[in-house]
N, C-alpha and C positions, 0 to 999 in steps of 0.2 A: 457558676455561682456568683451571688452579689457579693460585692467586696465594699466595705466600710471601713475608713480609717479614721478612728476616733482616738488616736494617740499622739497628738500634735506637741503635747508637753515633752514627749521623749524626743520627737525630732519631726521636721515638718518636709512636707514636698519642695522640693527645688523649683522656683519659677523658671519658666521657659526662657526669660530674657536672662536670667542669671546664667543657665546652662549656655546661652548664646555668647554671654560676654567671657564666660571663662574658656569656651573655645577658641574666642577671638585671641585672646589673650596668648593661650597655649601655643597657638600657630604662630603669632607674629611678635610675641613678646619674649623670646627664649634667653635673652642675654642675662647674664648674672647682674643684679643690681649694684653689686658693689663693685664691678668691673668699670674701668675708667675709658673705655672706648665706645663707639656709638651705640654698640647694641645694649651693653651695660647701661648706658646713660638713658636710652630709652625706656627699658624696664624701670630704671630708677625714678623716671618721671611718672611713669605708671602709678609705682608704689607710693610717691610721695603726694600726687594728686588726690589717691584714694585716702591718705591719711589726713589731708587738708578737708576734704569733702566730710568725712566721719566726725572730724572735729567740730566742723561747722554746726552738725546738729545737735550737739551737745553744749555748744557754745564754751568750747575750751581751745586752747593752743594746740596745734598738730602735734607738737612735741609730747603733749601728755597722752598720746595714743600709740600704744606700745604693741604690736601684732605678736600673736600666740598661737598655740595649736588649738585654744578653745577656753571654755570657762575655767575648767580645772586647772590648767597650767597657771592661767592667770591668778586664781585663789591661791595656789602653791607659791607663786613668786612674790606676791604681796605679803601674805602671812609669814613665810621664812625670813624674808628681807626684814620685815619689821622687827622680828625678834632679833636676828642676827645682826643686823647693822644699823637699826635706830635704837636699839636697846630697850625694845618694849617688854616689860616685866610683868604685865597683866593684860589678859585679853577676856572682854566681855562677849559673851554670844548667847545662844540658846540651844535649847536640846533637839529643835526640829531643824536645824540647819543641813542643807545637802552635805553629804558625806564628803566632797571635794573639802569642805570647810571644818567639819566636825573630825575626821581622821588627820587633817593635818595639824589642827590644834592639838589633838591627842598626842601625835609624835612629837611636836615641839615641847609639850609639857613633860614628857618622859625624858626629854635630852637635856632641857634648860631648866634654869630655876626661874619658872614660869608659874603665875598664879592665875588659875582660870574659874571665871564667876558665871553662872548661867542667869540669865535675867529671868523673873518669874513669866508664867504665861497664863493667861485665862482660861476657863474650862474648853474654849473651842480654840486655843492655841495662839491667841494674840499676845504680842508683846505687851506687858504693863510697864508703860512709859514712866510713872511714878517709882516704880523698883529699879529701873533703869538709872534714874537720876540719882536715886539713893547710892546706888552701887558707885556710880560716877565720882560722887561726893566723899565715898567712904575712904579713899586712899589717894596718895599724892604719888602712887607708882605711875611710872610712864605707862599709859593705857591705850590698847586698841580695842575699838568696839567693832564686832564681826556680825552684821545681822542682815539676812538676805531681803531683797525688796520684796518679792514674792514666792512664796513656798511653792516647791514644785510638786508637792504630793496633794495639798489641800487648797493651795491659792491664796492664803491669807495674805494680804497686801499691807506692810507697815508704812507709817507716815515717814516718808524718807527725809522730808524736810525738818521734820521735828526731831528726828533723831540725830541728824547733823548738826543741828542747831544746838541741841543738848550737848553734843561732844565738843563742838567748839567753845561753849561756856566754860566747860570744865577741863579745858586743854587735853582732850582725848582726840587720837586718830580714829576715823570711821572708815571702814571698809564694808562695801555690799556687794553680795553677789546678785547681778541683776540680769542673770542669763535668761529667766521667765519673763522679764518685763521690756528688756530693749527691743524695739521692733513692733511693740504693742502699746507703748506709752510714750509719750515724749518726755525726755527728762532734761532739765536745764540745770548743769553742772555750773553755771555761773550764779544760779539763785541758791542751788543747794550746796553747800559748803561741804561737799564729800571729798575725802582724800584718796579713795581708791575704789574702783568697781572693775568687775570681770562680766566679761560679754562672750557671747558663743553664737556663731553664724546660723547654724542649722537650728537653731529655734526659730527663726524668722524667714525661713524659706530661702537660706543661703547654702552654702556646701558645708559639709563636716570636716572637722579637721583644723578648723581656724577659728579665730576670736582675737581679742584684743584686751588688754587691761588698761583702764584709765590710771594713770597714775600722776598725781598733781606735782606741778614743777617744784624743783627744788626739795623734793621728798627726803632726798638722801637715801633711797633704794638702790641696792645693788643686784647684779644678776644672779639668777638661779642655775641658768644654763651658760656655760663659759666656753668660750674657743674664738671669739670673734667681737667685733666692734658693732654688729648689726644693732639695729633698733635703740639707738643712742646709748649704745653698750649696755643696754638692760636684757637683750634676749641675744645670744649668739646662733649663728646659723642661716644659711641662706634663705630669705623670705619666699614663701610661696606665692609669688605675685599673681597668678591665674586665680588662686584659691582667695586672696585679699580683694582682687577685683571683683569676684563673685558675692564676697561679702558686703563690697560696698555698693553694689548693684541691688541686691536683695534689701540693703537699709535704705537706698534711695527711695525704691518702689514702695518700701512699707511707710516711710514717712510721706510721700507723695498722696497714699491713699489711707493714711492711717484713721482719719474718723469715719470714712465711708466703710472701711473693712470692719473696723470695730464695732459700728453699728450692726452690722450683718451677722457677726459672730455672738452679739449679745443676743440677736434675734433666735440664733439657733439653740444658745445655751438655755434661753428663757423658755421656748418652745420644748426642748427636751425634759427641763424641769417639771414643767405643768403636764406634760405626758407622763414622767414619772410619778407624780402625784395622784394623777387620774387612775391609773392603771396599776400601781402597786403602791397603795396607800401608806403602807407601813415602812416604805423607805425612808432613810435617814441622810440628811446631807452633812459631811463631816467637815469640820472647822467652820470656817465661815462662806464655804463656797456658793452656799444658797443666796449669798447677800453680796449683789454685784458692787456695793460701794467698799464693802471691807475686802473683797475678795477679786481677783483677777477675772475678766470676762471669759478667758478661755477654757476654763475647765470645771468639772463637776466631779467631786469625790463621793460617791454613794455606798452606804452600807445597805445589803440588800437581805430582805428577810427568807434565807436559804440555809437550811440545814449543814452543820458543819460537814457531814458525810458527802451531801451534794457539791458543798463549796470548792472541794479540793479539784473537782474537774470543770469548775465554771469557765475559767479562761480558756482551758481547751475546748470546750464546748461551742464557746462564741468564736474561736478561732476557725472551728469547723464550719461554721455558717459565715465566714468571712469577715468577722468583725474584730478589727484591731483594738484594742484598749490595754490598761496595765492595771496590776495590783498596786502600783507604787512607782517609785522613779526607775526608770528603765536601767539605770546603772545597778540597781539591786537584784534585778532578775537572776535568778539561781541561787541567791542569797538564803542563809539558813535564818528561819525567823521570820516574824511579822515586821510590819513597817515601823523603824523608830519615831516616825512623826506621830502616826496612828496610836501608838502605844503611849504617847504622852497625852493624849486628848480623849481617848475613847476608854470605857471602865474594862474590866477582863471579861465579864459577860460579852460585851458588845465585840470584843476582839475575836470572839467565837466565829462571830457571822464575817462572810466575806464582803470587803470593801472593794470598789472597782473605781478606778479613777478614768474618766471620759474627757478628753481634752480635743477642742474643735478649731477650725480655721475656715478662711473664707471658701476652701474647696468643699466644705460639707454643705450638704443640702437638708430641707425638712423632711424628704423622702427617705433619707438615710436614717433620720431620728425615727420615724414611724417603723421602720425595719427592725431598728434595734429593739426598740419596745416590744415589739411583736415576739421577737426572739426570747428576750428578757421574760415575758409573760409565758411563753411555752416552757421555757427550762423552770420556772418557779411552780408552776400548775403540775407538772408532770411527776 
C-alpha cells in the first residue's frame, strides 16, 4: 500500500543526520553535564556549544536559550512565571491560540486575580492589530500579550515585528508560541523586540521531547520545575544532551537549506491547491491558508464537500489508503467536539462539513499529491 505523510504540522520525519548525531552523543557523551569530572565537562561542552549555536541563529545571547521538553513546557514556564513572579495582572491573547497557551491562561485566570482580554479576529482568523493597540492602551495594569506566530491549524501568520513594537510602545511584555515557524522562517530577535518565545524540535525534523524557551535576559522569570540549578536555574533536571544535540543539528540543517527547502515546499503546496481547485471545485480554504503571504507555506486546511454522514469516516478512509493527515492539532485527537480554531472562523453550517489539515515537508512529492487527490475524488464521488 502506498504511504503518504501529509501531517508535518503534527510532527516531522527526523533527518538521518539528526539520528546520527543523537546516536553519536548517546554513545560517547554519557557524563552528567552538572558533574565536575572530565566526563561531565565533556557533556557540558556539547550542551553549551549547542546553546551558543542556537542563540546565533536568533541573534541573541546564549544565556537566553533555556532547554525544555518542548513547546508546551516552554509556554507554561513563561506564562506561569509572568503571572506569579513578574506580577502580570492582564493577559491579551486570541481565541485561536494553541491549547498549551489557552488552557494555561484559563488555569491562571481561575487561580489568580488576572484579567484576560481576547483580541478581535477578522473573518478568516487574522489578528486585528488596531484592536490590539486599543486593548494595550486601555489599561495601565502590567500586561502580557501572548499571540502565536503561526497558527497550527489554519496557518495564519501574524506580523511578529508589528506586534512586538506595539507591545514595546505600550510597556507590555510579548510572548509568542513560535513552534510552527522556527526551522521554516528566519527569526531575528535582535530586530524583533520579543520578550519570550517557545520552540519544539520535532516540528523541524528534530527529535520529540525537546525544545527551548527564549527568555530575554534580566526578565525576572523563575522556574516552573524546581530541584536543581540546571539551565541558569530556570529549569531543574539533568539535561537530555543527546536530544539537545539532535535539536541543534536539525536547526543547523534547516537554516542551511531554509530558502531551498521553502521554495520546494511552496511548490508542493501550490500544486496541491491547484489540483484541489481543478478536481474539487467547491473546496474551501480555511483561514488564510490559500495565501502564502498571510499564511505559512507548510500547510493547507480545506473544507471538503462531503456529507456529514460520510465525514465521520473520512480520516479512517484516508488512513486505509495510507494517507496521514489531521482534522486539526494532533494534540486534540480524541477530544470531544470540533476544532476551537475553526469554530471561531466558520459558520455553523460550514462546521457540519469536514475540514482536513494537510501539511507538507521537503520529503513530500508531486506524485504523492496526485495520489491524495485521486483518493479524495474517489471518496467524494462514491
